[in-house]
C-alpha positions in Angstrom: -25.9 8.0 -0.2 -28.8 5.6 0.2 -29.4 4.6 3.8 -32.0 2.1 5.1 -32.9 2.3 8.8 -34.5 -0.8 10.3 -36.0 -1.0 13.8 -39.3 -2.3 15.3 -39.6 1.0 17.3 -41.0 3.7 15.1 -39.5 6.5 17.2 -36.0 5.1 16.7 -36.4 4.9 12.9 -37.9 8.4 12.6 -35.3 9.8 15.0 -32.3 8.5 13.0 -33.8 9.6 9.7 -34.4 13.1 11.1 -30.9 13.3 12.5 -29.2 12.1 9.3 -31.3 14.4 7.1 -29.8 17.3 8.9 -26.3 16.5 7.4 -26.9 19.1 4.7 -23.4 18.6 3.1 -24.0 14.9 2.5 -26.9 14.2 0.0 -28.8 11.2 1.3 -31.9 9.2 0.5 -33.2 7.9 3.8 -35.8 5.1 4.0 -37.2 3.3 7.1 -38.5 -0.2 7.7 -40.0 -1.7 10.9 -39.0 -5.3 10.5 -36.5 -7.5 8.8 -39.1 -8.8 6.4 -40.2 -5.3 5.5 -36.5 -4.3 4.9 -36.1 -7.1 2.4 -39.2 -6.0 0.6 -37.9 -2.4 0.5 -34.6 -3.7 -0.9 -36.3 -5.1 -4.0 -36.3 -1.6 -5.3 -34.0 0.3 -3.0 -30.3 -0.9 -2.7 -28.7 0.9 0.2 -25.1 1.9 0.6 -25.6 1.6 4.4 -28.0 -0.5 6.4 -28.5 0.6 10.0 -30.4 -2.2 11.9 -31.5 -3.1 15.4 -30.5 -6.6 16.5 -33.5 -7.5 18.7 -36.4 -7.9 16.3 -38.9 -10.7 15.6 -39.3 -13.0 13.8 -36.2 -12.0 11.9 -33.4 -10.4 13.9 -30.9 -7.9 12.7 -28.0 -10.4 12.3 -30.2 -12.7 10.2 -31.2 -9.7 8.1 -27.5 -8.8 7.5 -26.7 -12.4 6.7 -29.4 -12.6 4.0 -28.6 -9.2 2.5 -24.9 -10.1 2.3 -25.7 -13.4 0.6 -27.9 -11.6 -2.0 -25.3 -8.9 -2.5 -27.8 -6.2 -1.5 -25.5 -4.2 0.8 -21.9 -4.1 1.9 -21.9 -1.7 4.9 -23.8 -2.2 8.2 -24.2 -0.6 11.6 -25.9 -2.5 14.3 -28.0 -1.0 17.1 -28.9 -2.7 20.3 -30.1 -1.9 23.8 -28.0 -4.7 25.3 -24.3 -5.1 25.9 -23.9 -8.7 24.8 -20.5 -10.2 24.0 -22.2 -12.9 21.9 -23.9 -10.2 19.8 -20.7 -8.2 19.4 -18.7 -11.3 18.4 -21.3 -12.1 15.7 -21.2 -8.5 14.5 -17.5 -8.8 14.0 -18.0 -12.0 12.0 -20.3 -10.0 9.7 -17.7 -7.2 9.4 -20.1 -4.5 10.4 -18.8 -0.9 10.7 -19.9 -0.6 14.3 -22.0 -2.0 17.1 -23.8 1.0 18.7 -25.6 0.9 22.1 -28.9 2.7 22.6 -29.3 5.6 23.3 -27.2 6.3 20.2 -24.1 8.5 20.3 -25.0 10.7 17.4 -21.4 11.9 16.9 -20.2 8.4 16.3 -23.0 7.6 13.9 -22.4 10.9 12.0 -18.7 10.0 11.8 -19.4 6.7 10.2 -21.8 8.2 7.7 -19.2 10.8 6.7 -16.4 8.3 6.3 -18.6 6.1 4.1 -19.6 9.1 2.0 -16.0 10.0 1.5 -15.2 6.4 0.5 -18.2 6.3 -1.9 -17.0 9.6 -3.5 -13.5 8.2 -3.9 -14.8 5.0 -5.5 -17.0 7.0 -7.9 -14.0 9.2 -8.9 -11.7 6.2 -9.4 -14.4 4.4 -11.5 -14.8 7.5 -13.7 -11.0 7.7 -14.3 -10.7 4.0 -15.1 -13.7 4.4 -17.5 -11.4 6.7 -19.6 -9.2 3.6 -20.2 -12.0 1.2 -21.0 -10.4 0.5 -24.4 -7.6 -1.3 -22.6 -10.0 -3.8 -21.1 -12.1 -6.6 -22.6 -15.9 -6.2 -22.3 -16.9 -8.8 -19.8 -20.3 -7.4 -19.0 -22.2 -10.4 -20.3 -23.1 -12.9 -17.7 -23.7 -16.0 -19.7 -20.3 -17.6 -19.3 -20.1 -21.3 -18.7 -19.8 -22.6 -15.1 -16.2 -23.7 -15.8 -15.1 -20.3 -17.0 -16.8 -18.6 -14.0 -14.9 -21.0 -11.7 -11.6 -20.2 -13.4 -12.3 -16.4 -13.3 -13.1 -16.6 -9.6 -9.9 -18.4 -8.9 -7.9 -15.8 -10.8 -9.7 -12.9 -9.1 -8.8 -14.4 -5.7 -5.2 -15.2 -6.5 -4.1 -12.6 -9.0 -1.6 -11.2 -6.5 0.4 -14.4 -6.7 2.1 -16.1 -9.5 -0.6 -17.9 -11.6 0.2 -20.4 -14.4 -1.8 -22.4 -16.8 -0.5 -25.6 -15.1 -2.0 -24.3 -11.8 -5.4 -23.7 -13.5 -5.2 -27.1 -15.1 -4.7 -28.8 -11.7 -7.4 -26.7 -10.1 -10.0 -27.3 -12.8 -9.1 -30.7 -14.1 -8.9 -29.4 -17.7 -5.9 -29.5 -20.0 -4.0 -26.3 -20.5 -5.1 -26.2 -24.2 -8.8 -26.5 -23.1 -8.4 -23.6 -20.7 -6.8 -21.5 -23.5 -9.6 -22.3 -25.9 -12.3 -21.6 -23.3 -10.9 -18.1 -22.5 -10.5 -17.3 -26.2 -14.0 -18.5 -27.0 -16.0 -17.0 -24.1 -14.0 -14.0 -23.1 -12.4 -13.1 -26.4 -9.0 -12.9 -24.8 -6.3 -15.2 -23.5 -5.8 -16.3 -19.9 -2.7 -14.0 -19.6 -4.5 -11.1 -21.1 -7.3 -11.5 -18.5 -4.7 -11.7 -15.7 -2.8 -8.6 -16.9 -6.0 -6.6 -17.3 -7.1 -7.5 -13.8 -3.7 -6.4 -12.4 -3.8 -3.2 -14.4 -7.2 -2.2 -13.2 -6.2 -3.0 -9.6 -3.0 -1.0 -10.0 -5.0 2.0 -11.3 -7.3 1.8 -8.2 -4.4 1.8 -5.9 -2.6 4.6 -7.6 -5.7 6.8 -7.4 -6.6 6.0 -3.9 -6.1 8.4 -1.0 -3.0 7.5 1.0 -1.9 5.5 -2.0 0.9 2.9 -1.4 4.3 3.4 -3.1 4.8 2.1 -6.7 7.0 -0.7 -5.3 4.3 -1.7 -2.8 1.7 -1.7 -5.5 3.8 -3.9 -7.7 4.1 -6.5 -5.0 0.4 -6.2 -4.0 -0.8 -7.1 -7.5 1.6 -10.0 -8.2 4.7 -8.6 -9.9 8.1 -9.8 -8.6 9.7 -6.4 -9.0 8.9 -2.7 -9.4 10.7 -2.7 -12.8 8.5 -5.4 -14.2 5.4 -3.5 -13.1 6.7 -0.3 -14.4 7.4 -1.8 -17.9 4.0 -3.5 -18.2 2.0 -0.5 -17.0 3.8 1.9 -19.4 3.4 -0.5 -22.3 -0.3 -0.7 -21.8 -1.2 2.9 -20.8 1.5 5.0 -22.3 2.3 6.4 -18.8 4.6 5.4 -16.0 2.7 4.7 -12.8 3.8 8.0 -11.3 2.8 10.0 -14.4 -0.7 8.3 -14.3 -1.1 9.2 -10.6 -0.1 12.8 -11.2 -2.3 13.1 -14.3 -5.4 12.1 -12.5 -4.6 13.5 -9.0 
């Protein structure tokens, strides 16, 4: 795990780094910064899994730092530190979906619990990605980033709404393009049809859910990813992978 600790008090930064470095069963890379501006400079070369930041800093406070890093896609997980019990701060922290809002002096047991939970989540995501990588032949290679703005817009819409019924006519109304134009764009830029993209997206999401700890039932997964029935999901999954959903889960448990 990569962890960035940001506080304008050196003793706080060094104290957290020392404490977390003592978690010998969780390999970590710990880096400190003493202002929001310095933290952004650090993140040009160091992308953290977790950002622990004080709120009250100048000229850039912790909430502004979180807002900027979220916008740039530099970090997804945050813990806020503060010496003040402020409802306004806590409400803003909730808006940014931070993991926790910790008062100083820090309760080390709470901080350690959050780090352990995030480490377990990270391990699970890595394991799931490795398994799905074994089925890369089932998915189109969409690694290039030079798609047209129109295709990006359509893909974003599908990614957001794949759990519902999506039709070409809906995409046509959303984009202002004809159904034939949409079909041609997908084939030209992605190399697959609109339906293939939708099915592949649902398949990948189904694999993630089947492999997750405390995985939902097959029926629940079917409904989550946009199929009207467990039978329909069962048939599509087996046709594409050669396994039933339960066989897939057992194979990679």
